[in-house]
FILUM-490987 format. One line per 8 residues: number of its first residue (from 0); their letters; for each residue x, y, z of C-alpha. Coordinates in steps of 0.05 Angstrom, whole numbers, always signed. Example, Ala and Ser with C-alpha at 12.3 -4.5 7.8 and 13.67 -1.06 7.14 Angstrom:
! FILUM-490987
0	AS	+246,-90,+156 ~ +273,-21,+143
! end
This chain:
! FILUM-490987
0	MALAELPE	-260,+141,+10 ~ -221,+88,-27 ~ -165,+83,+25 ~ -215,+70,+81 ~ -239,+8,+44 ~ -171,-24,+45 ~ -148,-75,+97 ~ -108,-39,+151
8	RTRMAFEM	-40,-68,+133 ~ -50,-53,+59 ~ -71,+18,+75 ~ -12,+28,+121 ~ +37,+2,+68 ~ +7,+49,+16 ~ +8,+110,+62 ~ +80,+96,+83
16	HRFGDAKL	+102,+90,+11 ~ +62,+146,-22 ~ +57,+197,+34 ~ +117,+180,+76 ~ +166,+164,+19 ~ +184,+99,+54 ~ +223,+48,+14 ~ +195,-22,+7
24	REIAAALN	+248,-50,+53 ~ +229,+2,+106 ~ +155,-17,+99 ~ +173,-90,+104 ~ +213,-79,+167 ~ +159,-35,+199 ~ +104,-85,+184 ~ +147,-147,+196
32	ISVPFAHR	+134,-175,+126 ~ +178,-192,+67 ~ +198,-140,+15 ~ +160,-176,-41 ~ +97,-177,+3 ~ +106,-102,+18 ~ +109,-90,-57 ~ +46,-131,-67
40	LVADAVQH	+8,-92,-13 ~ +26,-25,-44 ~ +9,-50,-114 ~ -58,-77,-90 ~ -74,-10,-58 ~ -56,+28,-121 ~ -100,-18,-163 ~ -158,-12,-115
48	CKQRLGWP	-154,+64,-115 ~ -150,+66,-191 ~ -212,+23,-197 ~ -251,+65,-146 ~ -232,+129,-183 ~ -251,+99,-250 ~ -180,+104,-278 ~ -158,+54,-331
! end
């Protein structure tokens, strides 16, 4: 499964955003990271999943 391949913090950020409807600022606070870094983690996870699923 594509999500299982992600680093834990990246997976957590993605799950919080996509499945928990958390805002980036909420993810940043929960993971003790900056908002831009929270955005980067979510974007990295989305890109990884797209690649693993063969989406453009």
